[in-house]
N, C-alpha and C positions, 0 to 999 in steps of 0.2 A: 236708816230704816224707818219703817212706815210703823210708829208706837201707838196702840190701840189700848183701851181699858180693859185690865184682863179681868173677866168673867169668867174664865173656868179656875176649880179650885187647883192648890199647887201639886196634888199626887195624880192628876189629870196630865199636867204636862210631863213630870218625870216619868210618870209609864211610856206616855209615848215617845219621848228621847231616847230610854232604853231601847223600846223597838228597832227605832232608826239605826240606831249604832251598831246595835247585833248583826242588823243586815250586812251593815257595810264590813262588818269584818269579816265577816261570813267571804265574803267577795273578795277581799284582798289577798294577792299572791304573793311568795317570798319567794327570793331567789340567793343562791350563796354568794358570798361578797369576792371578789375577786383581789388579786394582788394589789394592784397601783388606784389610788385615791385621790382625786381631785376633786377641790373646791373653787368650783368658778365665781367669776362676781356677781352680782345681780343689780337690776337696775329699783329703784325705791320707788315707790311711790306712795303718798300720803293723801287722802281727799277727804271731804266733809261727808259729811251723813246722807243718807238717800240719796246716790249718784252714781248706784249700780255698778260702784268701782268703775267707772269709765275714766282713763287716762288721757284720753284725745285731749289733745293741746296742753297739758297738765307739765308742768315741769319736776324734773327728777329732785330727789333728796337725798343726804347723805345721810341721817339717820331720822328713826322714827320718833313721834313726842314721849314715846317713851323711854328713849334715853339710847337705842339700840338700833343696828340698821337692820338686825332678824330677829325671831324669834327664839331660833336657830341655827343647825348650819346643813347646809344642802352639798352631799356628794354623789361626783362620778365614779362608778367602782368597775371596773375590769383590766382586759388586758390592751394599755395604752402604750402605743410605741410611739406616738409623734404629739406636739404640741404645734399648733400652729396659728395662722390668721385665713379665713376663708371670706372672703365677699364682706370684709369688715369685723366680722364675726370672730370668736374662737372657735378654734376646729383641733378636733382629736381623731388622729388617724390609730385604728385599732384593727386589733386580727380577729375580734370575736363579737361578742353581744356584750352593751354594757348595763348595768344595773342604777338605779337611782333611790338615795339616800336622803334622809331627814331628820338629825337629830334633832331632838327636843325632850328638857326634861322637868315639863309644867310651868313653865314661866309664863309669868302672869294669869294665873289660877285660881290662886288662896292671896291676893292683893285684900289689903283692906278695901271700903267701898270707894273711898276717898283715891286712892291709888289705882293706877292704869291696870285694868282687867281684862281680858278676851270676855267678848258676850257672844250671846247666842242671836245671829243675824238673821233675819226672815227677807233678806234679798234673794231672788231667783234669779240673776243673769249679775253676771261676770267679766267686764273688758266686752261686751257687747254678745258674748258668750249664754245661751238662757241655760238655766241647770231643769233637771227634773227634779228638784226639792229646794230646800231653802242652804243657804252659805252656814248655818250654823256656826260651829266654831270653828271656822278656818273653812276652806275648798281649795283645791290643787284641781289646776286642770295643764293636764300633760297632752302637747300637741306637737305636731309635723308639719314641714312645711320645705316644699322641691325648690323655690326661689326664695326662700328666706322672708318674703311679704306675706304672702296669705299663708295661715294655716289654718287647722285642720284637729278637731281633738281626736285622738287613737282611742282612747278607752273612757267612759262615762266619769265626768268629775267626781271625786271623791271629797264628800260634805263630811262636816263636825272633824276633821280631818286632825283637830289639837286638842279633841274630848278625852282620848286615850292619856295625855300627858308623857307620855313615853315617845312620841317621834315614832317616826315608820321606817323603818330598815328594807331597801331594797325592794321600795314601794311599787316598783315597774322595772321591766326589765326588758329592752330595745326587741324588735324584729328582726331577723336575720338577712331576709330579703331587704329590708329598709337602710340597715345599716351599708350593706353590699351597694345599691343604689347611689348610698350618701344622703341624708338628711339634716335639713335645721330642726332643730328640736326649742323647745321653748316653753317652759315650767313656771305657769303663774300662780302662787301661793298668794292667798286674798283671804284676809279676815277683819273681821272688826273688833278695835279697841273702845274701853270708856272707862270714865271717872267719875264719880261722884262730886258736883258742883255747888247744891246747894238743896233747899224744896221749893214748892210753890203753894199757893193754894191756901182755905181755911178750913179748920174742921168743920164736919169729919172730911171733907174732900181733900186734905192736904195729902201730898206725893212729894218724891223727890225729884230732883232735877241732874240729868247727867248730861258730861261733853261725849261726843261719840267721836271715832275716827276709824274711817274707812284705810287699811294698809294693802300694797300690793308690792308682795316680791315677785320679780320675773328673771327667771335665768334664762339664756337665748344663746345656742352656741350649734356649731356643726357637726355630727360624726360623718363618717365614711371609714370603710375599710381601707388599709393603707401599706399590705403586705404586697401589693401590688403583682400579686400570685395569679396567673390565669392559667389554664390546661390547655395546650397544645395537643389535641386528639392526633393520634397516627390513623393514616385511613388505611394502610397496609392490613391486607391477611395473612393467614399463613401459606405462603405456596409449595409446593409440593417440590424435592429435593432431585438434581440430575442423577441417575446413576453412575457409579464410577467407570471411568474411561482410561484405560491404560494409566493407573494410578492416581487419576483425578476426578475429583468430587467437588461439588457446589450444591448449595441449598444457602436457601433464603429464609434469616434466624429474624424472630418478630422477640424484642427484650419488652416491651407493654404497651398499653394504649397511650401511655401520656409520653412525650417528648421533650428529653431534658436539652439544656445550654448546651449545645455542640450534636445532636442526636442526630441520626441521618434516615428517613425513609424512602423506601419504594417508591410506594403511589401517591403520597401527598400528607397534608395535614389542615386541620380546621380549628381556628379560633374557637375558645369559651371561655368567656368571659367568667362563667361562675357568677351570672349575678351581680356582678359589680358593674360601676358607672363607669372605668378605668377607658382610656384614651389607648387604643392601641393600634403602633403602627406599623405598617410592614414594607421592606425597601427591597427589592429582590436585585442580587448580581450586582450591589453597590449602585444601584440606581436610587432615585429620589424617593422617598419614605410618603405613604398613602394611608391616612386613617383609615383601617376597617371597620365595619359592623362586628357586632358577635354570629359565631356561625360562618364567617368567611372561611373560603373553600381555596388552597391550594394544590396545583397538581404538576405544574411544569417544572421541570430540571431546573434548580438554581439554588444559590446561595441567599437563603432569606436570613434578613435579621429583622426581629422581631422586636419592638420598642414598648414596654408599658408605660405609663404616666397615671400614677393618683391625682387625685383632686389637689392634694397638699404637695405636689408637686415629685412626690419618690417617684424614681424611673427604676426602670429594672429590663436591660437587655439581651434577648436571648437570641443563638445564630441556630438555625435549624438548616440541614441540606436538604433537598429530592432530588433522589440519584435513581431515576429507573433507566439502568443496564441494556434494556431491550431484551435481544433474544436470548444473547452469551449473557445475560445477567452483570455488564459493567468490565467483563475480560479483557474485551479490546482497549478500553479505556486505559486499565493500569498496566495490561499486559502486550498489547500488542496481539499480533499473532501467536507466541508463544511464552511460555512462562520464562524457557531457556533458552539464552540466547547462545547459542553454538551447533556446532554439527552434530548431529546426533547419528549415534550407531546403532547398530542390533545388536543385542545381547539376551540370552536366554534370560525370561525373570518375571515379574509379574510390573514391572514397574520400568519406564523409558527409560535408556541410557545416552548418559553426552560426553562427547570425546574431549582431552584437556584443552583449558582455554576458554571453557565455557562459563558463562556468569549468568544470574539472574537479573534482569534487568526494567526497574519499573520507570515507566512511562513518565513524564513531565506531566503533571495534571493543571488546567487552568483555577481559578479561585472559587469556581462555584460547585469545584469538585468536592465531594469530601476525602481526606486525606486517607491514606491505607494503611492499616495498622496491621500489626502482626510482627511472625519471626519466621527466620531461615534456619530450620535444625540440622546441624551435621549428625547424624543416628550415629556414624560409626565413631567420633570423635566425643560426643556430647557437646560439643562446641554449639552456642545460639548466637545469631544475629539477628536484634532487633533493629526492622524500620525506623528509620527517625522519621521526625513530624516535618518532611519536606516534600515542596511542590515543585520541585526543578530536577526528581527525577534522583533514582540512584540507580548505580552498578552494584554488584555483590561477586567478586568473583569470587569463582568454587576451585576448590582440590579435591582431589579422590575421595570417592565416599557416598555414603547414600544419605538422601536428604530428604526433608520435609518442610513444603512452605504451610506456612498456617496464615493467613490472612484475612479480614476484614474488611469492608470499602465503609470505614468509618469507626466512630467509637464505637462501643457495642455494651455502653450503660443503660443504654434506653435507645428507642426506635425499630428501625429493620433496617439488615444488613446483609448483605450477600458476603458468605463462609467459602473463601476458596482454599481448597486444599489439595495438596500435590504431592507426591512421591516420585523420586528420579534419583537416579546414580549418576554419577562422576567418574570416570573412570583416566588413568594416568596414561591414556595411550592416544595419540592425535586419531582422525577421521581417517578409516580406510575401510573399505567392504569387509566382511567379517563370515556371512552366515552359511555361503559355499564351503571357504575354504578350513571352518571350524570343521565341516560337515569330510571336507577329504581326507583331515588329519586323523580321521576315525577310523577312514579303509586302511586296505595293504599299501605300504609303502617302502620307497624304492631308496636305501643310503647313496650319497655321494661321495662318499669313502672311495679312493680307488685302490681297484682289489690287490693293484703290483706295488709293493713295498718293503722297507727293508725291515731285518727284525736281529736283535743282539737277545742273546739267551742266557738266562742265568738261574742256576739251580739251586732249591733251598734247600734247607736243610734236612727236610721230610724229603727230600726226594723226587718232587715236582719240579718243572720248568716254569720259567715264567720270560715268556717271550716278549720284548719291548721292541713296539713300534713305531716305524718311523715314518713317513710319507717319501716319495720320490725326489725331492727337494732336501730333504734334510742327512746328506751322507753324511756329512762334519758331526751334524749332534751325536748322529747314530753312532760313529765313529770317537768321539769324542767318551761317548759315554761305555764303551766296550773298552775303551783306556783305562776309563777308570776304574772297570772290573778288576783289567789285569794288576794295575798297582795294588791290589789289593793281597794279591799272590804274591807280594814282594817283601822277604822276610828281612828285617835290620838284625844283623849281630853284630858283636864288639869288635870281629876279624874282619868284617864285611857287608856285600849285600847278597844274596840268595833270590835267585827267580827259573822259570823255566829254563829248560835246553831249546835250542830251535829244533834241535836236530829231535827232541821226546818232550812232548810237554807234560810228561809223565815223571820226570826228573829234573832235579832242582840243581842246579851249578851257579857258582860262588862268581860274580861280575867285580873285576876289578875297576873296568871304565865305562863308568855312566852314561857314555854315549854309546857304547856298544850293548847297555840293558835294554837302553832305551829303541833301539835300533828292535831288539827281540819284542820288547812291548808293543809297538806299532805291528810287528808283525803275527802277532797272535790276537790283536784287537782289529785288524782287518779282518783276520779270519773267523771272527766270530761276526762279522757285520754281513749277513745275506741276505738273498733275495727270497722271499716268500709272497704266498697270493692268499690272501679272504677266499676261504671258500663258506658259502652261509649255510652246508650243509655239512660241515665238521660239528665235533662236540665239544670246542673251544669255549670260555668264556670270554665276552668283552669288559673289560672295567679300565677305568681312568683314575689318574691322581695326579694330583698337584707339584709345586715342586719339592726339592728334597727327593726328585725319583727313589735312587738307592738306597737310601740310608730307611725311607719306607719299605724297599721290596725285602731290604734284607731281615726287617722283622716279620717278614710272611713266611708260615710256616707250613705250607701246604703240600697235598702228594697227586693231586692233578695238576696239570697243566694248565695256565692260563696265557691272555695275551694282554696286555695291556698297552694305553696311549699315554705318554706324557706329552700329548698337545693339545692344549683346547680347540684348538681348530680343528683336527683329527676327532676328537669329542664331539664338538658342533655337529661336523658331517655325519657321526655316527647315529646320532640322536635326531637331527634335522632331516630326517628322511623325508624322500620325496615322494608322493604319493601317485597312484595309479588313478586313472581318471575313467577306466573301462568299466561299461556300466554306470556311469555317473550320470546324475539330471543336475545339471543347476538350475537354480531356484532364484526368483525375485519375491521379496517380503517387502519389500518397501525401498522408494525412490532413494534414502539415506542411505541404504544399503548398499543397492548394485542397482547399474542402470544398464551397464552393457561388458558383455565378458567377450576378451579378445585372447586369440591361441597361435600363438608363433611356434611354427614346425621346425626345431633344428636341423632335421635333414634334409628338407627341400628350400627353407629360409622363405615360408607364404603365411600370411596369416591369414586366420579363419576367423570372423564371427560366430561366437557361439550361441544359438537362442537357447530359450531359455523354455524348462516344462520339458525338453527332449535330451534321450537319451543322447552321450555323446558318442556312444557306437553308433549312431545313425547321421553323425553329422563329419564325423574324421575318419580317412581312409588308412594313412599312415603310421604306421608305429614308429614312434620314434620317444625323443623327448620333446616337451612342449615347455613354453614360458606363457603364461598365464597374466593377463593384466584384467583386472574388475578395476571399473569405474562406477564410482555414487554419483550422485545430484551436485556434491559440492566440487567433485575437479578431483577428487581426493583418489587415490589407486591403493591397490594390493597386488604387487607381484610376486610368479612363483613359478617352480620350475614342479612341471610334470611329469608323468610318463602313459604313454597310451601303447598299447598291444595290441593289434588287430587280429580277433580273434581272442584277444586273451590269450597267447603263446609268443614262448619266440621260435624266430625262423631263423637261421643261420642258411650261409651259401656259402660249400666248398669248391672250388677253383682247384682242379686234381687234373689230372691223366692217369689213362689206364693204358697200361703197354704200350705208350707213346702218342696216344690219341687224348688231346685235351678234351675236360669234359667241365660241364657244372652236375654239380651236386647241390640239389635244396633240402634242407630238411625240416620238418616242420610238422604240426601232428595230423598230419596224413599221411606221412611217410615210416612213422613210427610204429613200430611192435611193438606192445610191453615197453614202451619209454626206450625202445633202442632200434638201430638199423644193422644191418651186418651184409656187406661186399668183400667178394672174392677177386685178385686179380694177381698177376704175377708180379709186376711192380708197381707201385702209386707214387705219384711225387703231388704234393700239395703247395699250390704260389702263394694263397691265401685264403682266410677264411673271413667272412663279412657276416656281424650280427645289425641286423638293422633296429637293434631294439636296445642292449647294452652292448655298448664299446669297450664294459670294463670287463667282460665276460670272460673265464680262465679257462682254459684247454690241459689237462692232464694226462700224458701218454704212459701207457706200463707196456712190456711185452716183457713178458718174465721167462718165457722161452727163449727172446733175442739177445737180451740185454738187461744186466743188474741192474740198471739206475732207471729212474723216471724223468719226463720232461712236463716242467710244469711251468705255462706263459700265460700271458693275455691273449687272446684272439688276433689281436691287432700284430702280436712277436712272431705266433705260428702262420711262420708265410718260409716258403722255398726250403721245405724239408723233403727226401726222398725215401721211401720206405721199400727196400728192394729185397730185405735179407730174410728168409724164409722166415714166418711164424706168425702167431698171432699177436695184433696191436689192436690193447683195447685204447678209445679215445675217450675222455667223459667231458662232457661240456657243462658248465654250471654259469649261468648268471647270479646277479647279486640277489636278485630276489627269491632263488635256489631253485628256479625251474633249471632241468637238467636233465641229461640222455647222453645215451651211449653210440659209440660207433665202434661196430669191430670189422677191422679190417686183417683180412688173410691171405697174404700174401705166398705165390705156391715155391717161389724160389727157383721157378722154369730157366728165370734167367737171370743173368747174374746183373748184368745193368740193363737201363734202361736208356733209351735212343733220346730221352728229354732229359736226360739229365746231362746238365749242363756246369758249367761254373758258379752258375748262381744259386744250383742247388745244391744243399750241407747233405751228408748224411745225416742220420741218427745221432752217430756221434758227435760228429765236426757241429752240429746245431746245439748239441749242450755244453759242447767247449764255447761255445760261442756267446750265449746265455750265458753263461756261470764262471769259467774259468778264465776267459779272456778280458773280462769285465772287471776282473778283480784283479789282475797284474798289468793292467792299465793304470794303478794308480800307484804315487809314489813313494817312498820312506821319507818322512818330513824326520830332521835330525838336526839337533841345535848345536851350535858351534861359539866361537869366540867373538866369531865377526860382528852381530849386532852391538857387542860390549863395546868393541874398538870402534865402530861408529859411533855409538854415542859420545863415546870419552872425545873424539877428534871433533864433535861438535862444536861450531864457533859460536862466542857467547858474548855480547857485548853488555859490559859491567853498568854504563850510562842509561840503558834504555829499561834496567829495571830498578824496581825498589829497593832499598837496602837488605829491606828483612826478606825479601825474597830472594835476592841472588844469594845472600852469605846460606840460606837453605840449601840451594842450588851448587854450591861450593864445596859444601858438606858432603852431599853425595856422590859430588862427582872426585871427590880426594876417595872416597871408601873405592869406587868401580877402578882407580887407577889401581890402587893396593891390590884389587883383586884380580887384575889384568898383569901385574909384573908376579901373581903368585904362581910358581909353578905346579903346583896342589892344588888349586882351583877345582873341583869337581864342577859339571854340567849347570847341577843346581845353584851354584855358588855365584858361577858367572850370568845365568838367566837373570835371579834374582838381585845382581848390582847393576846389569845393564837395566833390569826395568824399574828399579830405584830412582835411577839416572832420570828415565826417559819421564817418572812421575815428577820430578823434582823440575825438570826442562816444563814441563806444562803448567808447573804451580809459578813459575814468574809472573810476577805483577809488571806492569810495563807502565815507568814514570808517566802520571797523568798532566796532561799539557792544561794549565790554567787559563791560557789566555784566551779562550769564548769567556769564560766566567770574569776573569778580572774585566773585558770589554763591558759585559752586564751590568757589572757594580759601578763601572765608573757611569755607565747611560744611565743609572739611577738620580746618579749627582747632578746631571743635568737640566731635569725635567723642572717644573714650576710646577708647586705643590698646590698655590691657588687656582690653578687652572683645571682641578679635577675635582669629581664627589670625594668626601669624607671616606665615605668606604672603601671605593675604589683607590683610594690611593695609600691607608692602611694595610690594605692585603698587600700593593705594590711596597711598602714598606718591612712589610713580614718577612718578605721574601727576599728584598734584599740583606735583612739579619738573618737570616739562615745561612744565604750565599755566603756572607760574610765570614760564617763561622769554619763553614767548609773550606775557605781559598786560605784561612788560617792553617789551618789541618797540616803535617807534615807529609802524611801519605794518603790523603785520600784519594779512596777508587773512582775509578772511570766513571762508574755507576752513580756514587754520590756525585760528581762536576756534571755530568749529564743531566741527575735530576734538577740541581741548583741552576743550573744553565735555561733548564726548561720552565721550572715555577718561574724565575725571572721573565722568561718571554712571555709566558702566560698572563702571569700579572701586569705585564707592561701593557699588553693588547687587550687586558680587560680592564684600564682604564678607560672611567665616564667621565668624558670633560662637561663641565656648568656648561649649562644655556646662557646664550644672551638675551638680558632681560630688557634690552631697551626697546623694541620695538613691541614688547609686550605692556611695559610703560605706557607707553604712548597710547596703544588701544585702551587701556583703563582708562586714563584720562579722557581719552574720548566718548567711552561710555558715560565717566562721570558726567559729563556735558550735555548728555539726552535730557530733554524737557518731556519730565516723566507724565506732566497733564495732558499730554497730547497723544497719550497711547492708554489703551486698555491696561484696567491693573494686574489681571494675569500674567501678558506681555513682559508689564513691567518687572512683576513678581518674579518672571522665569530669567529675566535680563539679569536681577539684580542673583540669581542664586548662580548664575556665572561667574559675576563679578566677584562674589564672595570665595570660588572656587578658584579663579586665578589670584587673584590676593593672598593665597594661601599659598599657592606655587611661588609666587613672585616674592613672598616673604623667606622661602627657602634656599636657604643656602647652596644646597644640593642639588635643585631641581636641572634635570637636564633638558637639552636642548627638545627631546619628543617629548617632553609634560607639556613645555614654552609653546612648541608651536601645536598642540593640544588645546591650549588654553585659548591660544590666538585664534584656530577655527570656532571655537566653542564661543569668545564674544561676537564675532563677526556673524553666525552662524542667529544668535540670540538676538541681537539687533539688528538683521535685517529681516527676523519674524516679526517685530514690534506692529502690532496691531493700533491702527489709527483709533481712537474714542469717536464711536459714531455721533451725529447731532441728532443730540434728544428734543430741541425744537418745537419742529413741527408734529413728534405723538405728543408732547405736554399740550401742544393745542389745543390738537384734537382729544385729548383726555380730560381738557376744562372744559372744553364746547361739553361734551356728553356728561361731565356732570352738573352741567346748569338744565339740563334736561330735566322738566317734568312730566316723570313715566306715568302719572293718572291720567295725562291726554293720548296715548300710545297701548295697543292692544299688549297682554300681556305676551303672546309670542313674540311679537318683536323687541319689546323689552327685554325678554330672557338672552338673546341672542346678544343683545346688546350688551348685558352685563356679564356675558361670557367674553365675548372681544374685549369690554373692560379692564376684567379681570385679567386676560392673557397680557394688554398692553400695561398695564401698570406692574406687571412682574417682570418685564423685559426693561421699562424705564428704570424699573429700582438697579436690576443690572449692568453695572457699565461696562462690563466684557462683553457685551452685546456687539456684533458689527453691524453696520452700516445696513445691510442688505436684511437683516432680521429686524430692526429697529424700523424699518421702511416699511417692512411686509406688515409688521403690526399697524402701524398707521395708516395703511392702506386697508386692513381689514376692519378697522376699526370705524374709518369712516365712513367704509361701507357698509359695515352696520347702521350708523347712524341715518344714513341716507334711505335704509330700507325701514323706518320706523311707518307704521301703518297710524294714522288716526281712529282713537277710539269712538266706537257711535252714543249718541245721547239715548241713557238704558231708563230717560224718567216716565214715557209713558208704557213700554212695558213694565215697570217696578208698579205703576196702576194700574195694569191690567192683573199682574201677580197680587196686587194688595185685594183687588175684587173676588178673584177666585179664590183668595184663601177664605171668604168671609160664605162662598157658597155652600150649602148645606146638601152635602156630596151624595148624605145616604139614600137620598130622595130619588135619587136620578140610578136610571139603568145599568147596570155595568158595562154593558157594550157601549154606553157613551160614556161616562166616566171616567172609565179606566186610561182611555188612551188621554184626558184632558188633565190626569193626576199623572201618569207619566213626563208630558209634555212642561207640565206645570214643575216638577222638581228637575228636569233639565232644562228652566228658565231659571232657578235660584241659584244654580251653580253659575249659571251665565252673571247672574246679577253679581254674586262674588270678584268674577275677573272682570277683564275689559276685553271687548270685539269689538269689531269692526259695526259699521251701519248697517253695512247690509246684513250680517248676520242678526242681529238685534230685531231685527225689521223681518224675518226670516221667521224668524220664532213666536215675535207676537202676532203675525201674521194667523201662522198655525195654532194656537192658543185661541183667538178670536171665532178659528174656524170650527176649532174643536167645541167651545163654548157656546158657540148659536148653534152646534147640533146634538148639546142635551136633551133629553127626553126624559121629563117626570112619570114615576111609576105612583100610579094614583091608591095604590092601596097604603105606599109607605110615605104619601105624603097623607093621608090620614091619620095613620099612628104617628106620623111626627108631631101634627098637631095636638092631637091628644096630650103625647109627652109635653109637648110646651104647657098646657093649660094645666097638666098634673104639674109641674115643677114648680106651680105658684102655691100649691097647697101646703099651708101649714099643718103639721101633722105633730107639734108639740102637746097638745092637751088631750091626744087618743091613749089609750091602754099603748103599755109596750108591745103586746105579742102585735096589734092593728099594727103599731107602726112597722115591726120588723115581715109582717106580710106586705107590707104597702111597697117598702123599699124592695122584696125581691122581687116584686111582678115589675117596681118600675124600672128595676136595673136590668131584668131579661130582656121587659120590652126593648130598652134601650140598645142592648148587644143585639137581639134583632135587629131595628133599625140599621145599627152602624155595619152590619155585616151586609157586603154586595151581593152577597150568594142567597141569601136568606129569599122564602119561597112564598109565595102568595098566603099558601097553607102556614106558614110561619108569622107573617104577619099578621094574619087573621086572630092567630090564635095568643098572638102578646096583645093585639086590643082587646078581647075577651077579658083576657087575666088581668090588666092594665085596670079595666072599667070595675073587673069583679072586687080588684081592690081596694077601691075608690068603692063603691059601694059599702062593704062590709066595713067600712070605718065608723061608719055611725054617729055619734053626736057627741062632742066632747063634754069631759067633765064641768062641773058649774060648781064657782066655790071664789075664794078669795084668793090673791097671791099668800103663798106661804107666809114669806115674809111681813105683809101685812096681821094675818093670823098671830104670827108671831108676836108682833108689836104689842096687839092687843091685848094677848095672853099674859106679857110681862107686864104693859101696864097693869091692869087688872091686879094680877096676883103683888105688885108692889103697892100698890090703894089698900090692899086688902091686907097686905101683912103691917101697914103702918099701923093702921086702923085696929088691927088686931094687939098689937104691940102695945097700944095704948090701952086697950080694956083689957090687958092682961094681968094689969095689976087686980083690977077685980075678979075674973073669971079666968083665972090663966089654968088652969085646967080644960077650957075649949079652945084651946090656942090648936093644937095638934089635929084633933080631928078637920075639924073645919080646913083646916091646909089642907092635906089627904083628898077629901071629900069634893075639894074646887080643883086639882091638882087631877084627879081621875076625870073628873067628867070635862074639864080642858081637855085631856090628851084623847078621850072620846070623840070627842067636838074634831079634833084635828086631823084625827085617821078616816072621819067621814068625809070630809068638805075639804081636804088637801090633799093634792095626787104626788106625796110625795112617799118615798119605801118607808116600811113601818119603824126600820130601825133608827132611818134620821130624825121621822117624829119623836121617839121615845130619845134621842140624846138632846131634841131641842127640850123636851121634860125635865130630866134629867139637869140641863142646866139652868133652868128656870128656877126647879125647887131647890138648887144649890145654890144660888143668888137668893131667894128667900131667905134660906137657912143662918146665912150670912148677913143680910139686912137686920133678921131680929136676934141673931146675937149680940151686934154692936148696941142694937136700940137697949135689949138689957142690960147691955154695960153700963149705957149712960142714964 
C-alpha cells in the first residue's frame, strides 16, 4: 500500500466509504442454494506490501501470518453428480448451474491495533488485473478460462468484500452456456492485513508504525455439464395413412421430436449437443465410430450406435434405427409378399380368408433393421400371440378364427414407426374353389337319391303310416327291420306263444314249434318289404332318424303318413342335392378362387372347357349329368356333379309300335299340350323309354277301366310291355326335379293281338307280376336248426395251443352246448343261444405266446459292451431290457405285450450310439498346440484357439460321438489352414521414420497435408498386426509416394518486405479504382504468408503487388486534407475551454472519417477541410495561469504561515483570529477561480481542504 499523510478529516473518509459500499451492495445478486455443497481447497500466497498482489514467482504457503488458511470458507453449491480431475485440476460434473458462497463472521475486524486486522487497501491492481477502484477491505475476482491458463474476468471485481462482516452467500451464479461447454473457474480473494508494531517520529509529528501483509486465496477448478444428455432430433414428419384395402391398413406414427434409446425413425435424425462440449461418436451398422459435430444429420437406413462422452469420462450409448421402408413402408422387409403364408380362399365378408394350415410368417431381418413388435390376436378365442424380439424370423401357426395383426416397425416409446394392421380369417377347410359352387347351391338342385327303393310300413297309434325307406342294396336291412316289427306282435303266455296265422293275419294262433312260428314271421316280414318309388310331387314328408329307429318310431303318434330314412348315406343323398346349371354363369373373382372350369358329360363322355362370364346354356348342348372340376391357382380343385337340361325341360323318347309298325315317339315341350299328349291306337307295344336327363325318372300307369291295379316303375324298367286290351291308359312321367307330364293312350281293341307281340313282350298283367310278385317269390326263407350247434360242438380245439384261462372259459361253454344239444325239449332260441355262446368262447381263445423272440432279444443285451456306447443310449437300452424281463416272467403275457417288448428292445438296440474314437482328434490337437503363434496374425490365431477350445470340450466329453469328433477334426483343419502369416512391417516402419524426420516447414502446405494423411493411415496400419502383407505394402508405397511428391516452399522474405511497405501506405489518399485492387491482393498475400507456397506462387503474387503499387494514383484533394489533419493532430487542445475542445474533436473526427472513406466525393473532402480549419480558428488563445497544483501549494503554504503567526498572536488579540482567516480564504478562492482552469467544484474542495488543515493545526497549537 502507498501510505500518504492524511490531509482529510475523518468524517470525509467515513462518508465516502459508505457511498462505495452502498453501490456495491446494490449490484450484488443472490441465488438459492442447491442441495450439494463442496468446499474446494485453496492456493495460499502471502506477499509483502505494495506489490499489487503479484504472485508470479511466489511460493505457496499453508497458512497466513494471522494463523489461519483463510478468513472464511469458500463453497460451491449446486447439483453436483461427479467429482474428478481434469487437466490436473479438481473437476465437478453438474446437471445445472452452480453458485459460489463465502462464509465470513467478521474475523480480523475488531481486534486491537497490536493484533492482525483487515485494513482498507488503496491498491488498484490484483494479480495483474486492474480494478476500477481500490481493493478496500478485500476484493473478489471471478474468472473463467477455456484452457486453464488464460483467464478473463466474467464480472467486475467486487471490492470491499469483507466490509459487511457477514460473508456473501451465492455471490455468483454460473452461466448455463458456459457450464454446458465446460470451463475452468478461478476465484481470487485478495485482502490486506496489518498490525501495529510501534511508533516513529517526535512530537508533534509522532505516528504509528504498522506491518502489512497482502493475502491471496485462489480457488481454481473445472466445471462442466456431466449428464451426457444430448438430443437426437427426429427428422420425420407426419405422413398420410394408406386407406384400408381388404382389411389391411398402414400408417406412419410419429411419437415425438426426440429419439430415445432403441427408437426408430423413417427419415433420419440430427445430433443436438444442447450447447455442451460433449464428444459424440456415431457408428453405423457395426462399423467404426467417428466423432461428429453438433447438428450432424444422418438419413441413410441402418442401425446407429451413438455414444456421448463427457469431459469427465462419463459415457452413455444410445441405439437409433433409420428405417425408410420405401413405397410399401417396409411391408416386404417384414412380411415378404403377404402377411399370411397360406392358400387364400374366397369367402364373403370384409376381410381376406385363408385355408387351414396357414400361418403368419415374419421374415428374418438384418441387424440394422428394427425388430418388429406387436401381437396377433385371435378375435374368436381371445388368444393373443405376442411377437418375440427375434431377428431370425418367426412362424405363427393359425387355427380357425378371425384374426387381427397389429404390429410396428420398432419400439413405439418415441420416434417414427410404421404401423401395420391387418384383419383376416382362417377357416378349417383346405384350399378349393368356392364362389361358383356356393352360387350353384342357391339354385334349383336335383337329389342323387334313387327313385326306386324298398319300403317297410308301420302304423302309429294315431292311424298314420310311417314308411321306412331302404335303398336297393339294403334288402337285408329292410327285411330285418320288418322282422323286428313282426316280433312285436308275438304274445308270450304261460301256455305258449301266439302269433298271426299264415292263412289270416287278423287271427292269432298258438305255436308249439318255435321253428314253425319263425317261418311265419319270415313270411309276413317279406310281405312288408315292398318296392316303391319316390315321387317329388306327392305329399309325403321326408325325415331321417339315427340309431334305435324302431324305438323312436314307436314314440311317434301321427295322423298323416311320412317316409323316413334310417341310413345316413340316404340322408346325405337327400340333402346334398346336385344343382342345375341352366342359365348359370361361372365367374372368376380371383385366381386364388378359380382359374379354370371343366365339365365332363356323363352322356357322351366328353370334356368341355367352360368360359367365365358366359351363360352355360350358350356352351353346352347335351342334356346330361356333368362332373364339374374347378381349379384354382394353387392347383387345388373342387369337384361336384351338376345337371344340365337343354331348353330347361325334360325330353323322353318312347320306342313304340302302332299296329305292328315300329316308331319312335319323342316327348318334349314342343309336343305337349297342357303338359300332356294323347294318342289312339288299336294296339301298342313299348319296347323302352329313354330319358336323356334323369335316368331315375318314374312312370306310373293307370287303367281304371281295364285293370284294378296300377304299375309304378323306373323308366329303365318300363320296357317290353304290350297294351292291347281296349280302354284308356294314363301314363304319368315324373323326374326327380318334379317335371311331369301325362301320355294318354286310347286302345280301340279292334285287334285282340298285335303282330309285334312276341315272347319278349309282356302283357300288362304279366309285366306287373314280373316286377312285383316274381321278385318276391324268388327269395327263400331262413330257418334255424340244430346243425349250427352240432358243428360248433364238433369243432376240434387243441388245449396246448391256448392259455389256461381262455381254454377253461371255452370248456365251460362247450359243456353248456352239449347239454342243450342232448336236451330233446330245447327250443330254437336256446339252440341258437348255445351255438352263439360257444362260437364266442371259441373266438375268445387266446393262443399261448411264443417267447423265443423275446428271449433272443434279452440275450442280445447281455452280450454288448456297455463302455462302447454313449450313456444315454445305453440307459435307454437297459430300460427296454428291464421292461422285457418283466414281461418275459409273466405267466400269460399277451402277444401284444411280447411284440411290444421285442420291438422296444430292437428299437433301443438300433438306437445305440457308439462313442467315437478320439485318437486322431488327440493327435490333431497336439499338432495345433505346436503352432508358432508369433508367425501368424492375432485374429487368425484367436480363431484357431477358439476351435481348439471347442475340440477340447468334445475330447473331454466321454459320450462324444464319432460325428462330433469328425466335426472337430474338420474345424481344426480348416482353422489351421486359414492361418494368416504376420506381415513384414519393417519397410513400412522405415518409411514412417523417414517421414518423421522431415522438416515440414521446408515444403508447401498442400503437399505436407497429403503426406500427413498417408502418414496417419500408415501408422494405423502399422499398429494393427492383423493386416495382411498386401495391405502393409500398399500403405508403405502410398506413404513413399506422398513423401516423394513433396514440393519445396519458396522464400517469402521479399514478399513480406513488400507487404510491410504496403501496410504503411496512407491508402486513403489514393483513388478507389487504384487502391481497391491493391488492398484485395494485399489481403491475399497475408494469407499466403501464413502458409507455405511454392516459389513460383510467391513470385507471382509479389509481381502482382508491385504492379498494383506502381499503378496507384493520388487524389490531390485528399492529399491536401491528409496534410491538414496531420498538422492538426499535433495541436495540444488541453488549455482551451471544454466546449471548444469538443467542437474541435468533432470536426477532426468527421474530417478523418471523410479521409478514410474511399467513396468520398470532392465536395465532401472540401467541406471537411473547411470544417476542420474553422474549428482550429475557433480555438482562439489558451487560458494563462499557473498550474493548479502550484497555486494550491502557494495557498497552502501561505495559510499555514498565516495560521502559525495568528496562533502566536492569538494570545494577545484572540478575537481577530477567525475574521482574518475567513477573509484570506475567500480572497484565495476568488483568485483560484479566476486563474486556475479547473471546475468550480474541484476548486471548492481544495479550499475546504485548506480550511480543514488550518483548523487542525490551529487546534493543536492552542492545545500546546
